[in-house]
C-alpha positions as CSV (number, residue, x, y, z in Angstrom):
1,M,0.0,0.0,0.0
2,I,2.9,2.4,0.8
3,M,4.4,1.7,-2.7
4,V,1.1,2.5,-4.4
5,R,1.0,5.8,-2.5
6,W,4.5,6.7,-3.6
7,I,3.7,5.8,-7.2
8,V,0.5,7.9,-7.2
9,G,2.3,10.8,-5.6
10,A,5.1,10.6,-8.2
11,V,2.6,10.5,-11.1
12,V,0.7,13.5,-9.7
13,F,3.9,15.4,-9.1
14,L,5.1,14.7,-12.7
15,F,1.7,15.7,-14.1
16,L,1.7,19.0,-12.2
17,L,5.3,19.6,-13.3
18,V,4.4,19.2,-16.9
19,V,1.3,21.4,-16.5
20,S,3.4,24.1,-14.8
21,L,6.1,24.1,-17.5
22,K,3.5,24.3,-20.3
23,N,1.6,27.2,-18.6
24,S,4.5,29.6,-17.9
25,D,3.1,32.3,-20.2
26,P,2.7,35.6,-18.5
27,V,-0.8,36.8,-17.7
28,K,-2.0,40.3,-16.7
29,L,-4.1,40.8,-13.6
30,W,-6.1,44.0,-13.1
31,F,-7.0,44.8,-9.5
32,F,-9.4,47.5,-8.3
33,G,-7.8,50.7,-9.4
34,W,-4.3,49.2,-9.5
35,G,-2.3,48.9,-12.7
36,P,-1.7,45.6,-14.4
37,W,0.3,42.9,-12.6
38,E,2.1,40.4,-14.8
39,A,3.0,37.0,-13.5
40,P,3.3,33.5,-14.9
41,L,0.0,31.6,-15.1
42,I,1.3,28.8,-12.9
43,L,2.3,31.3,-10.2
44,V,-1.2,32.9,-10.2
45,L,-2.8,29.4,-10.0
46,L,-0.5,28.4,-7.1
47,I,-1.4,31.6,-5.2
48,V,-5.1,31.1,-5.8
49,F,-4.8,27.5,-4.7
50,A,-3.0,28.4,-1.5
51,I,-5.6,31.0,-0.7
52,G,-8.4,28.4,-1.2
53,V,-6.6,25.9,1.0
54,T,-6.0,28.5,3.8
55,A,-9.7,29.5,3.7
56,G,-10.8,25.9,3.9
57,L,-8.5,25.2,6.8
58,L,-9.7,28.3,8.7
59,V,-13.4,27.3,8.2
60,G,-12.7,23.8,9.3
61,A,-10.8,25.0,12.4
62,V,-13.7,27.4,13.4
63,R,-16.2,24.5,13.0
64,A,-14.1,22.1,15.0
65,A,-13.7,24.7,17.8
66,R,-17.5,25.2,17.9
67,L,-18.2,21.5,18.0
68,K,-15.6,21.0,20.7
69,R,-17.3,23.7,22.8
70,Q,-20.7,22.1,22.2
71,L,-19.3,18.6,23.2
72,N,-17.8,20.1,26.5
73,R,-21.1,21.7,27.3
74,L,-23.0,18.5,26.7
75,R,-20.6,16.5,28.9
76,R,-21.0,19.1,31.7
77,D,-24.8,18.9,31.5
78,H,-24.6,15.1,31.5
79,A,-22.4,15.1,34.6
80,R,-24.8,17.4,36.4
81,H,-27.7,15.2,35.4
82,L,-26.0,12.2,36.8
83,A,-25.0,14.0,40.0
84,A,-28.6,15.2,40.5
85,S,-30.4,11.9,40.0
86,P,-30.7,9.6,43.0
87,A,-28.5,6.5,43.0
88,P,-30.3,3.2,42.6
89,P,-30.5,1.0,45.7
90,A,-27.7,-1.5,46.0
91,D,-30.1,-4.4,46.8
92,A,-32.6,-3.9,44.1
93,R,-33.5,-7.6,43.4
């Protein structure tokens, strides 16, 4: 299984390398009121990909923190409920 993982990783790396070498033409980006910015297409794609990954990780981290707080609150409520309920008798036969 580890060998398959390395082979797939090498194939993906080579594919991305070929795509990046074929897409090295400069592109112009126009921002709001700023002049044109020229950069290779692969650099622009890499920057956009990195921004997307960062945004996805931030959203995931916020959701995980919210779920962790909710789980802690439910555990506290459950512990209070167990402490408040009377214990069953030991000889309940």
